[in-house]
N, C-alpha and C positions, 0 to 999 in steps of 0.2 A: 504494500500500500504506500501511497505517497500523499503528502500533505502540503498545503500552502500555509506558511506561517506569517502572520502579519503582526508587527509590533506597533502599538498605538499609544500615544501619551495624551491624556485628556487635558482640558483647560486648567486643571488644578495641579498638573504635573505628575499625576498618578499613571504609571505605565500599565498597559494591558497587553496580553498576547491573545490573538484570535487564530484558531486553527481550523482550516477547512480541508476536508478530505477530498482529493481529486477523484472524480469519477473516471471510469475507463475511457470514456469518449471525450474527455475535456483536455484543453490546453489553456495555459494562462500566458498572457502577454503583458509585459510591463512597458509602458511607453512614456517618455518625457514629452509633455505637451503643455501649452499655455491654457487649454480649455478642453472640456469634454468633446466639443464639436471638432476641434483640431485632432484629438486622439482618434475619433471615429473616422475622420477623413484619412488619417495615416493608415489605419487598419484596412480601409477599403482600397487604398493605393499602396500596396506593399513596396513599390519602388521608392516612395517617399521615405520609408524607414531605411532602406538600403542607402539612399543618397545622403541621409543625415547621420547615418551610423547609429540610429537609435533603435531601441526595442530589444527586449530580451524575452524569448519565448521559453517557457518551462513546460516541457511535454510530460505527459504521464507515461513514463517509461522506467523500467528498473535500472538503477545505477549498477555499473560493474563494480567488482571489489576494488579495483584500482581507483575508480572515481570516488568511491566512498572514503578511501584512505586519503585522497587528495582533499576532499571537502571537510572531513571530520577528524583527520589524523589517524595514525596507524593503530591507535588504541581505541578506536570508535566502538568496537564490539564489547568492551568492558562495561559500557553503560546500558547494555541490553539485558 
């Protein structure tokens, strides 16, 4: 299983963590944009993302052991 982890700080400075389980048919795309409308245009025109070097797509795929070690360190299994 894979999860999208969002870290949020409210107006009082209290941090929250929101965890969303990715469904098998989902992908998440993070885009740097000035507005929701601009982000929607960028998604509809993928070349805009490529031209600006923006956007990170996180797909629902299993990480390899090598990728897990790169992301979480060689001792990542100790926390399981």
